[in-house]
KOLGU-4560 file (N, C-alpha, C; in nm, 3 decimals, padded with zeros to 5 digits):
<recs>
<n_xx: 09.733 n_yy: 07.959 n_zz: 06.841 ca_xx: 09.820 ca_yy: 08.020 ca_zz: 06.935 c_xx: 09.727 c_yy: 08.115 c_zz: 07.045 mol: A seq: 1 type: MET>
<n_xx: 09.755 n_yy: 08.119 n_zz: 07.179 ca_xx: 09.685 ca_yy: 08.170 ca_zz: 07.252 c_xx: 09.677 c_yy: 08.352 c_zz: 07.221 mol: A seq: 2 type: ILE>
<n_xx: 09.790 n_yy: 08.390 n_zz: 07.206 ca_xx: 09.791 ca_yy: 08.535 ca_zz: 07.157 c_xx: 09.688 c_yy: 08.548 c_zz: 07.033 mol: A seq: 3 type: LEU>
<n_xx: 09.696 n_yy: 08.488 n_zz: 06.949 ca_xx: 09.593 ca_yy: 08.499 ca_zz: 06.843 c_xx: 09.442 c_yy: 08.496 c_zz: 06.901 mol: A seq: 4 type: ASP>
<n_xx: 09.401 n_yy: 08.403 n_zz: 06.999 ca_xx: 09.295 ca_yy: 08.405 ca_zz: 07.051 c_xx: 09.270 c_yy: 08.526 c_zz: 07.105 mol: A seq: 5 type: GLU>
<n_xx: 09.353 n_yy: 08.566 n_zz: 07.177 ca_xx: 09.310 ca_yy: 08.682 ca_zz: 07.266 c_xx: 09.317 c_yy: 08.802 c_zz: 07.175 mol: A seq: 6 type: ALA>
<n_xx: 09.382 n_yy: 08.812 n_zz: 07.060 ca_xx: 09.368 ca_yy: 08.901 ca_zz: 06.949 c_xx: 09.228 c_yy: 08.903 c_zz: 06.880 mol: A seq: 7 type: ALA>
<n_xx: 09.176 n_yy: 08.788 n_zz: 06.856 ca_xx: 09.043 ca_yy: 08.748 ca_zz: 06.756 c_xx: 08.943 c_yy: 08.772 c_zz: 06.879 mol: A seq: 8 type: ASP>
<n_xx: 08.962 n_yy: 08.818 n_zz: 07.020 ca_xx: 08.846 ca_yy: 08.809 ca_zz: 07.106 c_xx: 08.794 c_yy: 08.680 c_zz: 07.154 mol: A seq: 9 type: GLY>
<n_xx: 08.842 n_yy: 08.589 n_zz: 07.135 ca_xx: 08.805 ca_yy: 08.442 ca_zz: 07.158 c_xx: 08.805 c_yy: 08.424 c_zz: 07.337 mol: A seq: 10 type: SER>
<n_xx: 08.926 n_yy: 08.494 n_zz: 07.381 ca_xx: 08.952 ca_yy: 08.507 ca_zz: 07.501 c_xx: 09.001 c_yy: 08.643 c_zz: 07.560 mol: A seq: 11 type: ILE>
<n_xx: 08.974 n_yy: 08.676 n_zz: 07.673 ca_xx: 09.007 ca_yy: 08.777 ca_zz: 07.725 c_xx: 09.124 c_yy: 08.776 c_zz: 07.839 mol: A seq: 12 type: ALA>
<n_xx: 09.252 n_yy: 08.833 n_zz: 07.797 ca_xx: 09.341 ca_yy: 08.798 ca_zz: 07.933 c_xx: 09.310 c_yy: 08.888 c_zz: 08.038 mol: A seq: 13 type: PRO>
<n_xx: 09.335 n_yy: 08.829 n_zz: 08.165 ca_xx: 09.330 ca_yy: 08.880 ca_zz: 08.290 c_xx: 09.443 c_yy: 08.957 c_zz: 08.315 mol: A seq: 14 type: LEU>
<n_xx: 09.475 n_yy: 09.080 n_zz: 08.374 ca_xx: 09.586 ca_yy: 09.129 ca_zz: 08.406 c_xx: 09.582 c_yy: 09.224 c_zz: 08.531 mol: A seq: 15 type: TYR>
<n_xx: 09.673 n_yy: 09.259 n_zz: 08.585 ca_xx: 09.666 ca_yy: 09.391 ca_zz: 08.718 c_xx: 09.816 c_yy: 09.445 c_zz: 08.655 mol: A seq: 16 type: ASP>
<n_xx: 09.838 n_yy: 09.559 n_zz: 08.737 ca_xx: 09.965 ca_yy: 09.626 ca_zz: 08.702 c_xx: 10.089 c_yy: 09.532 c_zz: 08.737 mol: A seq: 17 type: ASP>
<n_xx: 10.077 n_yy: 09.453 n_zz: 08.821 ca_xx: 10.175 ca_yy: 09.367 ca_zz: 08.845 c_xx: 10.227 c_yy: 09.247 c_zz: 08.745 mol: A seq: 18 type: ASP>
<n_xx: 10.124 n_yy: 09.218 n_zz: 08.679 ca_xx: 10.125 ca_yy: 09.110 ca_zz: 08.583 c_xx: 10.197 c_yy: 09.194 c_zz: 08.450 mol: A seq: 19 type: ILE>
<n_xx: 10.135 n_yy: 09.290 n_zz: 08.409 ca_xx: 10.173 ca_yy: 09.408 ca_zz: 08.306 c_xx: 10.350 c_yy: 09.435 c_zz: 08.329 mol: A seq: 20 type: LEU>
<n_xx: 10.381 n_yy: 09.450 n_zz: 08.429 ca_xx: 10.533 ca_yy: 09.479 ca_zz: 08.474 c_xx: 10.605 c_yy: 09.354 c_zz: 08.473 mol: A seq: 21 type: ALA>
<n_xx: 10.551 n_yy: 09.227 n_zz: 08.489 ca_xx: 10.634 ca_yy: 09.115 ca_zz: 08.466 c_xx: 10.638 c_yy: 09.084 c_zz: 08.326 mol: A seq: 22 type: GLU>
<n_xx: 10.548 n_yy: 09.081 n_zz: 08.246 ca_xx: 10.539 ca_yy: 09.076 ca_zz: 08.116 c_xx: 10.633 c_yy: 09.148 c_zz: 08.039 mol: A seq: 23 type: TYR>
<n_xx: 10.653 n_yy: 09.277 n_zz: 08.064 ca_xx: 10.754 ca_yy: 09.367 ca_zz: 08.014 c_xx: 10.901 c_yy: 09.339 c_zz: 08.061 mol: A seq: 24 type: GLU>
<n_xx: 10.887 n_yy: 09.315 n_zz: 08.179 ca_xx: 11.037 ca_yy: 09.264 ca_zz: 08.252 c_xx: 11.079 c_yy: 09.137 c_zz: 08.159 mol: A seq: 25 type: ASP>
<n_xx: 10.984 n_yy: 09.034 n_zz: 08.135 ca_xx: 11.028 ca_yy: 08.908 ca_zz: 08.073 c_xx: 11.063 c_yy: 08.938 c_zz: 07.904 mol: A seq: 26 type: VAL>
<n_xx: 10.980 n_yy: 09.021 n_zz: 07.842 ca_xx: 10.983 ca_yy: 09.056 ca_zz: 07.713 c_xx: 11.128 c_yy: 09.118 c_zz: 07.684 mol: A seq: 27 type: LEU>
<n_xx: 11.167 n_yy: 09.179 n_zz: 07.775 ca_xx: 11.307 ca_yy: 09.283 ca_zz: 07.757 c_xx: 11.413 c_yy: 09.185 c_zz: 07.780 mol: A seq: 28 type: HIS>
<n_xx: 11.409 n_yy: 09.074 n_zz: 07.819 ca_xx: 11.536 ca_yy: 08.961 ca_zz: 07.867 c_xx: 11.599 c_yy: 08.949 c_zz: 07.736 mol: A seq: 29 type: ARG>
<n_xx: 11.740 n_yy: 08.942 n_zz: 07.753 ca_xx: 11.810 ca_yy: 08.938 ca_zz: 07.619 c_xx: 11.795 c_yy: 08.800 c_zz: 07.559 mol: A seq: 30 type: LYS>
<n_xx: 11.741 n_yy: 08.717 n_zz: 07.585 ca_xx: 11.700 ca_yy: 08.548 ca_zz: 07.536 c_xx: 11.568 c_yy: 08.603 c_zz: 07.444 mol: A seq: 31 type: LYS>
<n_xx: 11.525 n_yy: 08.679 n_zz: 07.463 ca_xx: 11.389 ca_yy: 08.738 ca_zz: 07.382 c_xx: 11.446 c_yy: 08.856 c_zz: 07.278 mol: A seq: 32 type: PHE>
<n_xx: 11.460 n_yy: 08.820 n_zz: 07.184 ca_xx: 11.511 ca_yy: 08.939 ca_zz: 07.089 c_xx: 11.400 c_yy: 09.047 c_zz: 06.993 mol: A seq: 33 type: PRO>
<n_xx: 11.297 n_yy: 09.050 n_zz: 07.101 ca_xx: 11.195 ca_yy: 09.148 ca_zz: 07.052 c_xx: 11.207 c_yy: 09.296 c_zz: 07.033 mol: A seq: 34 type: PHE>
<n_xx: 11.172 n_yy: 09.347 n_zz: 06.965 ca_xx: 11.200 ca_yy: 09.494 ca_zz: 06.930 c_xx: 11.099 c_yy: 09.548 c_zz: 07.030 mol: A seq: 35 type: ALA>
<n_xx: 11.127 n_yy: 09.688 n_zz: 07.065 ca_xx: 11.063 ca_yy: 09.761 ca_zz: 07.173 c_xx: 10.915 c_yy: 09.791 c_zz: 07.098 mol: A seq: 36 type: GLU>
<n_xx: 10.892 n_yy: 09.815 n_zz: 06.974 ca_xx: 10.758 ca_yy: 09.813 ca_zz: 06.960 c_xx: 10.684 c_yy: 09.716 c_zz: 06.920 mol: A seq: 37 type: ARG>
<n_xx: 10.747 n_yy: 09.600 n_zz: 06.934 ca_xx: 10.661 ca_yy: 09.476 ca_zz: 06.945 c_xx: 10.626 c_yy: 09.443 c_zz: 07.086 mol: A seq: 38 type: ASP>
<n_xx: 10.733 n_yy: 09.489 n_zz: 07.172 ca_xx: 10.674 ca_yy: 09.471 ca_zz: 07.328 c_xx: 10.547 c_yy: 09.556 c_zz: 07.381 mol: A seq: 39 type: ILE>
<n_xx: 10.572 n_yy: 09.685 n_zz: 07.337 ca_xx: 10.469 ca_yy: 09.783 ca_zz: 07.335 c_xx: 10.331 c_yy: 09.734 c_zz: 07.280 mol: A seq: 40 type: ARG>
<n_xx: 10.331 n_yy: 09.670 n_zz: 07.152 ca_xx: 10.219 ca_yy: 09.633 ca_zz: 07.105 c_xx: 10.144 c_yy: 09.527 c_zz: 07.182 mol: A seq: 41 type: ALA>
<n_xx: 10.230 n_yy: 09.443 n_zz: 07.235 ca_xx: 10.172 ca_yy: 09.327 ca_zz: 07.313 c_xx: 10.102 c_yy: 09.399 c_zz: 07.446 mol: A seq: 42 type: VAL>
<n_xx: 10.185 n_yy: 09.469 n_zz: 07.497 ca_xx: 10.141 ca_yy: 09.524 ca_zz: 07.631 c_xx: 10.021 c_yy: 09.618 c_zz: 07.622 mol: A seq: 43 type: ILE>
<n_xx: 10.016 n_yy: 09.662 n_zz: 07.514 ca_xx: 09.882 ca_yy: 09.751 ca_zz: 07.456 c_xx: 09.760 c_yy: 09.670 c_zz: 07.427 mol: A seq: 44 type: GLU>
<n_xx: 09.801 n_yy: 09.570 n_zz: 07.367 ca_xx: 09.696 ca_yy: 09.468 ca_zz: 07.333 c_xx: 09.624 c_yy: 09.389 c_zz: 07.456 mol: A seq: 45 type: ALA>
<n_xx: 09.693 n_yy: 09.357 n_zz: 07.533 ca_xx: 09.677 ca_yy: 09.302 ca_zz: 07.664 c_xx: 09.577 c_yy: 09.404 c_zz: 07.735 mol: A seq: 46 type: ILE>
<n_xx: 09.622 n_yy: 09.526 n_zz: 07.727 ca_xx: 09.545 ca_yy: 09.624 ca_zz: 07.811 c_xx: 09.395 c_yy: 09.663 c_zz: 07.733 mol: A seq: 47 type: LYS>
<n_xx: 09.407 n_yy: 09.665 n_zz: 07.594 ca_xx: 09.304 ca_yy: 09.677 ca_zz: 07.522 c_xx: 09.199 c_yy: 09.573 c_zz: 07.521 mol: A seq: 48 type: SER>
<n_xx: 09.246 n_yy: 09.470 n_zz: 07.517 ca_xx: 09.157 ca_yy: 09.332 ca_zz: 07.489 c_xx: 09.120 c_yy: 09.271 c_zz: 07.601 mol: A seq: 49 type: ARG>
<n_xx: 09.217 n_yy: 09.299 n_zz: 07.736 ca_xx: 09.189 ca_yy: 09.231 ca_zz: 07.845 c_xx: 09.108 c_yy: 09.281 c_zz: 07.939 mol: A seq: 50 type: GLY>
<n_xx: 09.093 n_yy: 09.208 n_zz: 08.052 ca_xx: 09.012 ca_yy: 09.249 ca_zz: 08.192 c_xx: 09.116 c_yy: 09.277 c_zz: 08.282 mol: A seq: 51 type: ILE>
<n_xx: 09.114 n_yy: 09.403 n_zz: 08.346 ca_xx: 09.207 ca_yy: 09.465 ca_zz: 08.471 c_xx: 09.125 c_yy: 09.401 c_zz: 08.584 mol: A seq: 52 type: HIS>
<n_xx: 09.193 n_yy: 09.307 n_zz: 08.669 ca_xx: 09.168 ca_yy: 09.264 ca_zz: 08.802 c_xx: 09.212 c_yy: 09.327 c_zz: 08.910 mol: A seq: 53 type: VAL>
<n_xx: 09.172 n_yy: 09.364 n_zz: 09.003 ca_xx: 09.244 ca_yy: 09.410 ca_zz: 09.126 c_xx: 09.219 c_yy: 09.281 c_zz: 09.211 mol: A seq: 54 type: GLU>
<n_xx: 09.351 n_yy: 09.210 n_zz: 09.234 ca_xx: 09.348 ca_yy: 09.066 ca_zz: 09.300 c_xx: 09.342 c_yy: 09.091 c_zz: 09.432 mol: A seq: 55 type: ALA>
<n_xx: 09.268 n_yy: 09.008 n_zz: 09.516 ca_xx: 09.287 ca_yy: 08.998 ca_zz: 09.682 c_xx: 09.388 c_yy: 08.909 c_zz: 09.703 mol: A seq: 56 type: GLY>
<n_xx: 09.405 n_yy: 08.892 n_zz: 09.814 ca_xx: 09.507 ca_yy: 08.815 ca_zz: 09.893 c_xx: 09.459 c_yy: 08.667 c_zz: 09.846 mol: A seq: 57 type: ALA>
<n_xx: 09.576 n_yy: 08.573 n_zz: 09.876 ca_xx: 09.546 ca_yy: 08.445 ca_zz: 09.844 c_xx: 09.644 c_yy: 08.362 c_zz: 09.945 mol: A seq: 58 type: VAL>
<n_xx: 09.611 n_yy: 08.270 n_zz: 09.997 ca_xx: 09.670 ca_yy: 08.190 ca_zz: 10.101 c_xx: 09.718 c_yy: 08.075 c_zz: 10.022 mol: A seq: 59 type: ASP>
<n_xx: 09.858 n_yy: 08.099 n_zz: 09.953 ca_xx: 09.916 ca_yy: 07.990 ca_zz: 09.876 c_xx: 10.074 c_yy: 08.015 c_zz: 09.860 mol: A seq: 60 type: VAL>
<n_xx: 10.138 n_yy: 07.898 n_zz: 09.907 ca_xx: 10.301 ca_yy: 07.924 ca_zz: 09.873 c_xx: 10.319 c_yy: 07.822 c_zz: 09.763 mol: A seq: 61 type: THR>
<n_xx: 10.381 n_yy: 07.896 n_zz: 09.640 ca_xx: 10.426 ca_yy: 07.855 ca_zz: 09.522 c_xx: 10.583 c_yy: 07.859 c_zz: 09.530 mol: A seq: 62 type: LEU>
<n_xx: 10.638 n_yy: 07.740 n_zz: 09.431 ca_xx: 10.762 ca_yy: 07.752 ca_zz: 09.417 c_xx: 10.847 c_yy: 07.875 c_zz: 09.396 mol: A seq: 63 type: PRO>
<n_xx: 10.787 n_yy: 07.972 n_zz: 09.298 ca_xx: 10.825 ca_yy: 08.082 ca_zz: 09.236 c_xx: 10.719 c_yy: 08.178 c_zz: 09.302 mol: A seq: 64 type: ASP>
<n_xx: 10.735 n_yy: 08.269 n_zz: 09.415 ca_xx: 10.632 ca_yy: 08.363 ca_zz: 09.489 c_xx: 10.596 c_yy: 08.471 c_zz: 09.395 mol: A seq: 65 type: MET>
<n_xx: 10.684 n_yy: 08.469 n_zz: 09.265 ca_xx: 10.661 ca_yy: 08.602 ca_zz: 09.173 c_xx: 10.547 c_yy: 08.556 c_zz: 09.114 mol: A seq: 66 type: ASP>
<n_xx: 10.507 n_yy: 08.433 n_zz: 09.101 ca_xx: 10.377 ca_yy: 08.374 ca_zz: 09.019 c_xx: 10.258 c_yy: 08.384 c_zz: 09.116 mol: A seq: 67 type: ASP>
<n_xx: 10.277 n_yy: 08.447 n_zz: 09.229 ca_xx: 10.149 ca_yy: 08.420 ca_zz: 09.302 c_xx: 10.054 c_yy: 08.548 c_zz: 09.241 mol: A seq: 68 type: VAL>
<n_xx: 10.072 n_yy: 08.640 n_zz: 09.190 ca_xx: 09.990 ca_yy: 08.742 ca_zz: 09.121 c_xx: 09.915 c_yy: 08.678 c_zz: 09.031 mol: A seq: 69 type: ILE>
<n_xx: 09.971 n_yy: 08.605 n_zz: 08.924 ca_xx: 09.872 ca_yy: 08.529 ca_zz: 08.839 c_xx: 09.777 c_yy: 08.463 c_zz: 08.895 mol: A seq: 70 type: PHE>
<n_xx: 09.794 n_yy: 08.374 n_zz: 09.009 ca_xx: 09.710 ca_yy: 08.299 ca_zz: 09.072 c_xx: 09.624 c_yy: 08.381 c_zz: 09.121 mol: A seq: 71 type: TYR>
<n_xx: 09.633 n_yy: 08.495 n_zz: 09.205 ca_xx: 09.550 ca_yy: 08.574 ca_zz: 09.278 c_xx: 09.455 c_yy: 08.640 c_zz: 09.179 mol: A seq: 72 type: ALA>
<n_xx: 09.503 n_yy: 08.681 n_zz: 09.059 ca_xx: 09.418 ca_yy: 08.751 ca_zz: 08.969 c_xx: 09.301 c_yy: 08.658 c_zz: 08.911 mol: A seq: 73 type: VAL>
<n_xx: 09.355 n_yy: 08.525 n_zz: 08.893 ca_xx: 09.247 ca_yy: 08.422 ca_zz: 08.848 c_xx: 09.150 c_yy: 08.400 c_zz: 08.931 mol: A seq: 74 type: VAL>
<n_xx: 09.196 n_yy: 08.377 n_zz: 09.077 ca_xx: 09.125 ca_yy: 08.330 ca_zz: 09.184 c_xx: 09.023 c_yy: 08.445 c_zz: 09.203 mol: A seq: 75 type: MET>
<n_xx: 09.050 n_yy: 08.579 n_zz: 09.189 ca_xx: 08.966 ca_yy: 08.686 ca_zz: 09.214 c_xx: 08.848 c_yy: 08.680 c_zz: 09.106 mol: A seq: 76 type: GLU>
<n_xx: 08.882 n_yy: 08.649 n_zz: 08.976 ca_xx: 08.786 ca_yy: 08.673 ca_zz: 08.884 c_xx: 08.713 c_yy: 08.559 c_zz: 08.897 mol: A seq: 77 type: LYS>
<n_xx: 08.736 n_yy: 08.434 n_zz: 08.941 ca_xx: 08.689 ca_yy: 08.314 ca_zz: 08.947 c_xx: 08.562 c_yy: 08.304 c_zz: 09.046 mol: A seq: 78 type: ARG>
<n_xx: 08.556 n_yy: 08.437 n_zz: 09.130 ca_xx: 08.448 ca_yy: 08.448 ca_zz: 09.215 c_xx: 08.336 c_yy: 08.490 c_zz: 09.136 mol: A seq: 79 type: LYS>
<n_xx: 08.343 n_yy: 08.539 n_zz: 09.019 ca_xx: 08.215 ca_yy: 08.593 ca_zz: 08.942 c_xx: 08.188 c_yy: 08.500 c_zz: 08.819 mol: A seq: 80 type: GLU>
<n_xx: 08.309 n_yy: 08.442 n_zz: 08.757 ca_xx: 08.297 ca_yy: 08.356 ca_zz: 08.625 c_xx: 08.409 c_yy: 08.263 c_zz: 08.632 mol: A seq: 81 type: THR>
<n_xx: 08.377 n_yy: 08.190 n_zz: 08.503 ca_xx: 08.505 ca_yy: 08.087 ca_zz: 08.491 c_xx: 08.617 c_yy: 08.159 c_zz: 08.442 mol: A seq: 82 type: ASP>
<n_xx: 08.738 n_yy: 08.127 n_zz: 08.500 ca_xx: 08.869 ca_yy: 08.189 ca_zz: 08.453 c_xx: 08.979 c_yy: 08.077 c_zz: 08.467 mol: A seq: 83 type: ALA>
<n_xx: 09.068 n_yy: 08.110 n_zz: 08.385 ca_xx: 09.166 ca_yy: 08.004 ca_zz: 08.353 c_xx: 09.313 c_yy: 08.068 c_zz: 08.358 mol: A seq: 84 type: TYR>
<n_xx: 09.383 n_yy: 08.001 n_zz: 08.457 ca_xx: 09.540 ca_yy: 08.000 ca_zz: 08.440 c_xx: 09.611 c_yy: 07.967 c_zz: 08.349 mol: A seq: 85 type: LEU>
<n_xx: 09.669 n_yy: 08.008 n_zz: 08.245 ca_xx: 09.716 ca_yy: 07.947 ca_zz: 08.143 c_xx: 09.862 c_yy: 07.962 c_zz: 08.144 mol: A seq: 86 type: VAL>
<n_xx: 09.950 n_yy: 07.832 n_zz: 08.153 ca_xx: 10.081 ca_yy: 07.862 ca_zz: 08.177 c_xx: 10.176 c_yy: 07.734 c_zz: 08.114 mol: A seq: 87 type: THR>
<n_xx: 10.293 n_yy: 07.768 n_zz: 08.067 ca_xx: 10.355 ca_yy: 07.652 ca_zz: 08.044 c_xx: 10.432 c_yy: 07.586 c_zz: 08.132 mol: A seq: 88 type: GLY>
<n_xx: 10.413 n_yy: 07.625 n_zz: 08.264 ca_xx: 10.476 ca_yy: 07.576 ca_zz: 08.371 c_xx: 10.384 c_yy: 07.540 c_zz: 08.517 mol: A seq: 89 type: ASN>
<n_xx: 10.297 n_yy: 07.411 n_zz: 08.456 ca_xx: 10.212 ca_yy: 07.358 ca_zz: 08.545 c_xx: 10.265 c_yy: 07.340 c_zz: 08.676 mol: A seq: 90 type: LEU>
<n_xx: 10.404 n_yy: 07.285 n_zz: 08.692 ca_xx: 10.462 ca_yy: 07.244 ca_zz: 08.824 c_xx: 10.490 c_yy: 07.353 c_zz: 08.913 mol: A seq: 91 type: LYS>
<n_xx: 10.472 n_yy: 07.495 n_zz: 08.840 ca_xx: 10.470 ca_yy: 07.602 ca_zz: 08.965 c_xx: 10.340 c_yy: 07.637 c_zz: 09.031 mol: A seq: 92 type: HIS>
<n_xx: 10.196 n_yy: 07.566 n_zz: 09.012 ca_xx: 10.109 ca_yy: 07.586 ca_zz: 09.037 c_xx: 10.031 c_yy: 07.473 c_zz: 09.111 mol: A seq: 93 type: PHE>
<n_xx: 09.949 n_yy: 07.496 n_zz: 09.167 ca_xx: 09.849 ca_yy: 07.368 ca_zz: 09.222 c_xx: 09.806 c_yy: 07.294 c_zz: 09.119 mol: A seq: 94 type: PRO>
<n_xx: 09.763 n_yy: 07.162 n_zz: 09.139 ca_xx: 09.689 ca_yy: 07.082 ca_zz: 09.033 c_xx: 09.548 c_yy: 07.105 c_zz: 09.052 mol: A seq: 95 type: LYS>
<n_xx: 09.501 n_yy: 07.244 n_zz: 08.981 ca_xx: 09.379 ca_yy: 07.272 ca_zz: 09.001 c_xx: 09.328 c_yy: 07.244 c_zz: 08.824 mol: A seq: 96 type: ASP>
<n_xx: 09.200 n_yy: 07.221 n_zz: 08.813 ca_xx: 09.143 ca_yy: 07.202 ca_zz: 08.678 c_xx: 09.151 c_yy: 07.330 c_zz: 08.609 mol: A seq: 97 type: PRO>
<n_xx: 09.143 n_yy: 07.453 n_zz: 08.643 ca_xx: 09.137 ca_yy: 07.557 ca_zz: 08.596 c_xx: 09.273 c_yy: 07.632 c_zz: 08.548 mol: A seq: 98 type: PHE>
<n_xx: 09.380 n_yy: 07.543 n_zz: 08.593 ca_xx: 09.535 ca_yy: 07.579 ca_zz: 08.567 c_xx: 09.577 c_yy: 07.482 c_zz: 08.447 mol: A seq: 99 type: ILE>
<n_xx: 09.580 n_yy: 07.542 n_zz: 08.319 ca_xx: 09.598 ca_yy: 07.489 ca_zz: 08.218 c_xx: 09.716 c_yy: 07.501 c_zz: 08.123 mol: A seq: 100 type: VAL>
<n_xx: 09.758 n_yy: 07.421 n_zz: 08.034 ca_xx: 09.843 ca_yy: 07.469 ca_zz: 07.950 c_xx: 09.809 c_yy: 07.541 c_zz: 07.832 mol: A seq: 101 type: THR>
<n_xx: 09.863 n_yy: 07.606 n_zz: 07.739 ca_xx: 09.842 ca_yy: 07.664 ca_zz: 07.617 c_xx: 09.748 c_yy: 07.580 c_zz: 07.535 mol: A seq: 102 type: PRO>
<n_xx: 09.793 n_yy: 07.461 n_zz: 07.520 ca_xx: 09.739 ca_yy: 07.375 ca_zz: 07.446 c_xx: 09.621 c_yy: 07.308 c_zz: 07.506 mol: A seq: 103 type: ARG>
<n_xx: 09.611 n_yy: 07.296 n_zz: 07.623 ca_xx: 09.472 ca_yy: 07.259 ca_zz: 07.688 c_xx: 09.373 c_yy: 07.354 c_zz: 07.667 mol: A seq: 104 type: GLU>
<n_xx: 09.430 n_yy: 07.499 n_zz: 07.698 ca_xx: 09.320 ca_yy: 07.594 ca_zz: 07.660 c_xx: 09.267 c_yy: 07.625 c_zz: 07.520 mol: A seq: 105 type: MET>
<n_xx: 09.354 n_yy: 07.595 n_zz: 07.444 ca_xx: 09.306 ca_yy: 07.593 ca_zz: 07.271 c_xx: 09.192 c_yy: 07.483 c_zz: 07.265 mol: A seq: 106 type: LEU>
<n_xx: 09.245 n_yy: 07.365 n_zz: 07.340 ca_xx: 09.118 ca_yy: 07.259 ca_zz: 07.328 c_xx: 09.005 c_yy: 07.301 c_zz: 07.390 mol: A seq: 107 type: ASP>
<n_xx: 09.012 n_yy: 07.377 n_zz: 07.489 ca_xx: 08.875 ca_yy: 07.420 ca_zz: 07.580 c_xx: 08.814 c_yy: 07.530 c_zz: 07.474 mol: A seq: 108 type: ILE>
<n_xx: 08.878 n_yy: 07.595 n_zz: 07.397 ca_xx: 08.812 ca_yy: 07.706 ca_zz: 07.332 c_xx: 08.756 c_yy: 07.631 c_zz: 07.207 mol: A seq: 109 type: ILE>
<n_xx: 08.820 n_yy: 07.535 n_zz: 07.121 ca_xx: 08.771 ca_yy: 07.467 ca_zz: 07.018 c_xx: 08.652 c_yy: 07.368 c_zz: 07.033 mol: A seq: 110 type: THR>
<n_xx: 08.674 n_yy: 07.316 n_zz: 07.155 ca_xx: 08.574 ca_yy: 07.202 ca_zz: 07.193 c_xx: 08.458 c_yy: 07.245 c_zz: 07.284 mol: A seq: 111 type: ASN>
<n_xx: 08.472 n_yy: 07.382 n_zz: 07.327 ca_xx: 08.362 ca_yy: 07.413 ca_zz: 07.426 c_xx: 08.381 c_yy: 07.348 c_zz: 07.559 mol: A seq: 112 type: GLY>
<n_xx: 08.489 n_yy: 07.288 n_zz: 07.591 ca_xx: 08.500 ca_yy: 07.205 ca_zz: 07.705 c_xx: 08.524 c_yy: 07.299 c_zz: 07.812 mol: A seq: 113 type: GLU>
<n_xx: 08.483 n_yy: 07.271 n_zz: 07.948 ca_xx: 08.508 ca_yy: 07.364 ca_zz: 08.068 c_xx: 08.529 c_yy: 07.269 c_zz: 08.190 mol: A seq: 114 type: GLN>
</recs>
Protein backbone atom coordinates (compact mmCIF):
# COMPACT_ATOMS: atom_id res chain seq x y z
CA MET A 1 0.00 0.00 0.00
CA ILE A 2 1.24 3.49 -0.80
CA LEU A 3 0.83 4.73 2.78
CA ASP A 4 3.05 1.88 3.97
CA GLU A 5 5.72 2.88 1.44
CA ALA A 6 5.58 6.46 2.68
CA ALA A 7 5.78 5.31 6.31
CA ASP A 8 8.78 3.11 5.44
CA GLY A 9 10.49 5.99 3.67
CA SER A 10 10.45 4.34 0.22
CA ILE A 11 8.63 7.39 -1.09
CA ALA A 12 8.12 10.89 0.24
CA PRO A 13 4.70 12.44 -0.18
CA LEU A 14 4.64 15.94 -1.62
CA TYR A 15 2.27 18.40 0.02
CA ASP A 16 1.40 21.98 0.65
CA ASP A 17 -1.07 23.52 3.08
CA ASP A 18 -3.98 23.25 0.63
CA ILE A 19 -3.33 19.54 0.09
CA LEU A 20 -3.24 18.90 3.83
CA ALA A 21 -6.53 20.77 4.21
CA GLU A 22 -8.07 18.68 1.41
CA TYR A 23 -6.89 15.42 3.01
CA GLU A 24 -8.27 16.50 6.36
CA ASP A 25 -11.61 17.43 4.80
CA VAL A 26 -11.89 14.14 2.92
CA LEU A 27 -10.88 12.01 5.90
CA HIS A 28 -13.58 13.69 8.02
CA ARG A 29 -16.38 12.79 5.59
CA LYS A 30 -19.10 10.55 6.97
CA LYS A 31 -18.36 7.79 4.44
CA PHE A 32 -14.95 7.33 6.09
CA PRO A 33 -15.39 6.29 9.72
CA PHE A 34 -11.89 7.32 10.84
CA ALA A 35 -11.25 8.28 14.42
CA GLU A 36 -9.93 11.80 14.97
CA ARG A 37 -6.66 10.42 16.37
CA ASP A 38 -6.14 8.38 13.19
CA ILE A 39 -6.75 11.41 11.00
CA ARG A 40 -4.27 13.41 13.08
CA ALA A 41 -1.73 10.57 12.76
CA VAL A 42 -2.03 10.50 8.96
CA ILE A 43 -1.68 14.28 8.65
CA GLU A 44 1.31 14.35 11.02
CA ALA A 45 2.95 11.44 9.18
CA ILE A 46 2.63 13.30 5.89
CA LYS A 47 4.19 16.38 7.45
CA SER A 48 7.05 14.47 9.07
CA ARG A 49 7.85 12.13 6.17
CA GLY A 50 6.83 14.33 3.28
CA ILE A 51 8.27 17.26 1.38
CA HIS A 52 6.57 20.63 1.60
CA VAL A 53 6.41 22.23 -1.85
CA GLU A 54 5.32 25.77 -2.66
CA ALA A 55 3.48 25.25 -5.92
CA GLY A 56 3.78 27.65 -8.78
CA ALA A 57 0.97 28.51 -11.14
CA VAL A 58 0.05 25.96 -13.79
CA ASP A 59 -1.94 26.50 -16.94
CA VAL A 60 -4.23 23.48 -16.84
CA THR A 61 -7.96 22.93 -16.77
CA LEU A 62 -9.11 19.82 -14.95
CA PRO A 63 -12.59 18.31 -14.57
CA ASP A 64 -12.38 19.01 -10.83
CA MET A 65 -10.46 22.24 -10.37
CA ASP A 66 -9.91 21.35 -6.70
CA ASP A 67 -7.36 18.83 -8.07
CA VAL A 68 -5.17 21.54 -9.61
CA ILE A 69 -3.14 21.90 -6.41
CA PHE A 70 -2.02 18.25 -6.63
CA TYR A 71 -0.91 18.75 -10.21
CA ALA A 72 0.77 22.08 -9.40
CA VAL A 73 2.77 20.64 -6.50
CA VAL A 74 4.03 17.73 -8.61
CA MET A 75 4.89 20.02 -11.54
CA GLU A 76 6.86 22.29 -9.21
CA LYS A 77 8.85 19.38 -7.78
CA ARG A 78 9.47 17.96 -11.27
CA LYS A 79 11.52 21.08 -12.03
CA GLU A 80 14.29 19.59 -9.90
CA THR A 81 13.69 15.81 -9.75
CA ASP A 82 11.36 12.99 -10.71
CA ALA A 83 8.01 13.23 -9.01
CA TYR A 84 4.77 11.35 -9.48
CA LEU A 85 1.16 12.22 -8.98
CA VAL A 86 -0.46 9.09 -7.52
CA THR A 87 -4.22 8.97 -7.91
CA GLY A 88 -7.11 6.60 -8.24
CA ASN A 89 -8.76 9.11 -10.57
CA LEU A 90 -6.62 9.10 -13.71
CA LYS A 91 -9.51 10.55 -15.70
CA HIS A 92 -9.25 13.76 -13.66
CA PHE A 93 -5.73 14.51 -14.91
CA PRO A 94 -3.84 14.82 -18.20
CA LYS A 95 -2.43 11.60 -19.64
CA ASP A 96 1.17 12.11 -18.55
CA PRO A 97 3.55 9.25 -17.70
CA PHE A 98 4.19 10.71 -14.23
CA ILE A 99 0.50 10.51 -13.30
CA VAL A 100 -0.01 6.97 -12.05
CA THR A 101 -2.35 4.77 -10.08
CA PRO A 102 -1.31 3.45 -6.66
CA ARG A 103 -0.69 0.02 -8.25
CA GLU A 104 1.53 1.55 -10.92
CA MET A 105 3.47 3.44 -8.25
CA LEU A 106 4.03 0.24 -6.30
CA ASP A 107 5.30 -1.39 -9.52
CA ILE A 108 7.68 1.52 -10.07
CA ILE A 109 9.01 1.20 -6.53
CA THR A 110 9.34 -2.57 -6.77
CA ASN A 111 10.86 -2.73 -10.25
CA GLY A 112 12.83 0.48 -10.15
CA GLU A 113 11.09 1.67 -13.32
CA GLN A 114 10.74 5.32 -14.18
